C-alpha positions in Angstrom: 30.8 50.7 17.4 29.8 48.7 20.4 32.1 47.9 23.4 32.0 44.6 25.1 33.7 43.1 28.2 35.9 40.1 27.6 36.5 38.3 30.8 39.6 36.1 30.4 41.2 33.6 32.7 44.7 34.7 33.5 47.0 32.3 35.3 48.8 28.9 35.2 48.8 25.6 37.0 49.6 27.3 40.4 46.4 29.4 40.2 44.8 32.4 38.5 41.9 34.8 38.3 39.4 36.3 35.8 40.4 39.6 34.3 38.1 42.0 32.5 39.1 43.8 29.3 37.0 46.3 27.3 37.0 45.6 23.6 35.6 47.6 20.7 33.7 45.3 18.3 33.3 45.4 14.6 30.9 43.5 12.2 31.4 39.7 12.2 34.0 39.9 15.0 34.8 36.5 16.5 36.1 35.9 20.0 39.6 35.2 18.7 39.6 38.7 17.2 38.8 40.1 20.6 41.7 38.2 22.2 44.0 39.5 19.5 42.9 43.0 20.0 43.7 42.7 23.7 47.1 41.3 22.9 47.8 44.2 20.5 46.4 47.1 22.4 46.2 46.3 26.1 48.2 43.3 27.3 50.7 41.5 25.1 51.3 38.8 27.8 47.9 37.1 27.2 48.6 33.6 26.0 46.3 31.7 23.6 46.9 29.1 21.0 45.8 29.6 17.4 47.0 29.1 13.8 44.6 29.3 10.8 41.7 31.5 12.1 39.5 29.5 9.7 38.2 26.7 12.0 40.5 24.1 10.3 43.5 23.8 12.6 41.7 23.1 15.9 44.2 25.2 17.9 42.0 27.8 19.5 39.7 25.6 21.6 38.4 27.2 24.7 35.3 27.4 26.9 33.2 30.4 25.9 30.5 31.3 28.4 30.9 27.8 29.8 30.5 26.0 26.4 33.5 24.3 24.7 34.0 25.9 21.3 36.5 27.3 18.8 37.3 31.0 19.4 37.7 31.6 15.7 34.2 30.2 15.0 32.3 31.9 17.8 31.0 35.4 16.8 30.8 38.0 19.5 27.2 38.9 18.6 26.1 35.3 19.1 27.1 35.4 22.8 24.6 36.2 25.4 25.0 39.6 27.1 27.7 42.2 26.9 30.2 40.2 29.0 31.8 37.2 27.4 33.7 34.7 29.6 36.6 32.8 28.1 38.4 30.1 30.0 40.7 27.2 28.9 39.4 23.7 28.2 39.2 21.9 31.6 40.2 18.3 30.8 43.9 18.9 30.1 46.7 20.4 32.3 46.9 24.2 32.2 50.1 25.8 30.8 49.1 29.5 30.9 46.0 31.5 30.4 44.0 29.9 27.6 46.7 27.4 26.6 46.6 23.8 27.8 48.9 20.8 27.4 47.1 18.4 24.9 50.2 16.2 24.3 48.5 13.2 25.9 46.3 12.9 22.9 49.2 12.5 20.6 50.8 9.9 22.9 47.6 7.9 22.6 47.5 8.3 18.8 51.0 6.9 18.7 49.7 3.6 20.2 47.3 3.0 17.3 48.8 0.9 14.5 48.7 2.8 11.1 46.8 1.6 8.0 48.1 -1.8 7.0 46.8 -2.8 3.5 46.1 -6.4 2.5 48.9 -8.1 0.6 46.9 -8.1 -2.6 46.4 -4.3 -2.6 49.7 -3.1 -1.0 51.5 -0.6 -3.1 48.6 -0.2 -5.6 45.9 2.4 -6.0 42.9 1.6 -3.8 39.8 0.8 -5.7 36.9 1.4 -3.3 33.2 1.8 -3.5 31.9 5.3 -2.9 30.0 4.3 0.2 33.3 3.1 1.8 35.0 6.3 0.8 32.2 8.4 2.3 32.3 6.6 5.6 36.1 6.9 6.1 36.1 10.5 4.8 33.8 11.6 7.6 36.3 10.5 10.2 39.1 12.2 8.3 37.4 15.6 8.7 38.6 15.7 12.3 40.7 18.9 13.0 41.9 17.6 16.4 40.5 20.5 18.4 40.0 18.0 21.2 36.7 19.6 22.2 35.2 16.0 22.2 38.0 14.9 24.6 37.3 17.9 26.7 33.6 17.1 27.3 34.0 13.4 27.6 32.9 12.7 31.2 35.3 9.6 31.4 38.2 12.0 30.8 36.8 15.2 32.3 35.0 14.1 35.4 36.6 10.7 36.2 40.1 11.4 34.8 40.4 7.9 33.4 43.2 8.8 30.9 44.7 5.5 32.1 41.8 3.5 30.7 40.2 5.3 27.8 41.7 6.9 24.7 38.7 9.2 24.3 36.3 10.0 21.4 39.0 11.5 19.2 41.0 8.3 19.2 37.8 6.2 18.7 37.3 8.2 15.5 40.9 7.5 14.5 40.5 3.8 15.1 37.2 3.7 13.3 38.8 5.3 10.2 41.2 2.3 10.2 39.0 -0.5 11.4 36.3 0.4 8.8 38.7 0.9 6.0 38.0 -1.9 3.4 41.7 -2.2 2.5 43.0 -2.5 6.0 44.2 -5.9 7.2 44.5 -5.5 10.9 42.1 -6.4 13.7 42.1 -3.6 16.3 39.4 -5.0 18.5 41.7 -6.4 21.1 43.2 -2.9 21.5 39.7 -1.4 21.6 38.5 -3.8 24.3 41.8 -3.4 26.3 43.9 -0.3 26.5 41.7 1.9 24.3 38.7 1.2 26.6 35.8 1.6 24.2 33.6 0.0 26.9 34.0 3.0 29.1 31.9 5.2 26.7 28.2 5.2 27.7 27.2 7.0 24.5 25.8 10.2 26.0 26.7 11.9 22.7 28.2 15.0 24.3 31.3 14.6 22.1 29.1 14.7 19.0 27.3 17.9 20.2 30.5 20.0 20.3 32.2 18.7 17.2 32.9 21.7 14.9 33.1 19.4 11.9 29.7 17.8 12.7 31.2 14.3 12.8 28.7 11.8 14.1 31.2 10.5 16.6 28.9 8.4 18.7 26.6 6.9 16.1 29.1 6.4 13.2 32.3 5.6 15.1 31.9 4.5 18.8 28.7 2.4 18.5 29.9 0.4 15.5 33.3 -0.2 17.3 31.4 -1.4 20.3 29.4 -3.8 18.1 32.5 -5.2 16.6 34.1 -5.9 20.0 30.9 -7.6 21.1 30.9 -9.7 17.9 34.4 -10.9 18.5 34.3 -11.5 22.2 30.7 -12.1 23.3 28.8 -13.6 20.3 28.9 -17.4 20.7 27.5 -17.9 17.2 30.2 -15.9 15.5 32.9 -17.7 17.6 31.5 -21.0 16.3 31.6 -19.8 12.7 35.2 -18.6 13.1 36.2 -21.9 14.6 34.9 -23.9 11.7 36.3 -21.5 9.2 33.2 -20.0 7.7 34.3 -16.6 8.8 37.8 -15.4 8.3 39.3 -13.4 11.1 41.7 -10.6 10.4 45.1 -10.9 12.1 45.5 -8.9 15.3 47.3 -5.6 15.3 51.0 -5.9 16.3 50.6 -3.6 19.3 54.2 -4.2 20.5 55.7 -3.0 17.2 53.8 0.3 16.6 56.2 3.0 15.3 57.0 5.7 17.8 57.1 8.4 15.2 53.7 10.1 15.3 54.2 11.8 12.0 54.2 8.4 10.3 50.9 7.5 11.9 49.3 10.9 10.9 49.9 10.2 7.2 
């Protein structure tokens, strides 16, 4: 049985320090196992957020040896060296130790209008082509670990939470905007308060996604193209003006329900 050193950040918004713990490993041990072992045997005051331990709840996000990842998905033997450093994700306010306040993400989600079916399909089973199902299904794989939000330089380095919803919410909007049965036009919101123009497609969000969602290529870039079509393409504007292209009605941004649970359905 090998012993490793787990170097954890201990502290809160007022300050903190790195503390070393000696942990005995076992086969296929993940970083979250090591944290739990510390809580059970050495220091019960260590704070970390987790739920499923199966890489599906997205709760145990952290920065492991400087790389954003899920603690429950990162095996100890995959880490370089005998000392593993675990710190909280940097983009969001620190609560305690490895726990951060990610509530801002849910406040932004509450601003996005939910699926609004066309009148001819409302209340009926959706009959969709498989290609449309596959496209939307990719976005629905998101487990809201917010690792993509954590590495987004607009949010992390420039702190523009006032102007950009972040890649997670771009995925949410894409799942609605690209849904063949949805009847709302969310491009005004994308161009405005959602700030899709702030993304410069560095693909850092795609690189850290534990569900391998192609956030940049399949969500953000197509959304950018739709905004360009509506607001900067003179040919399309002319076709809309003469009625050759029908424009979907704009999303009622001032009447979005405040209940986040309704939007999550």
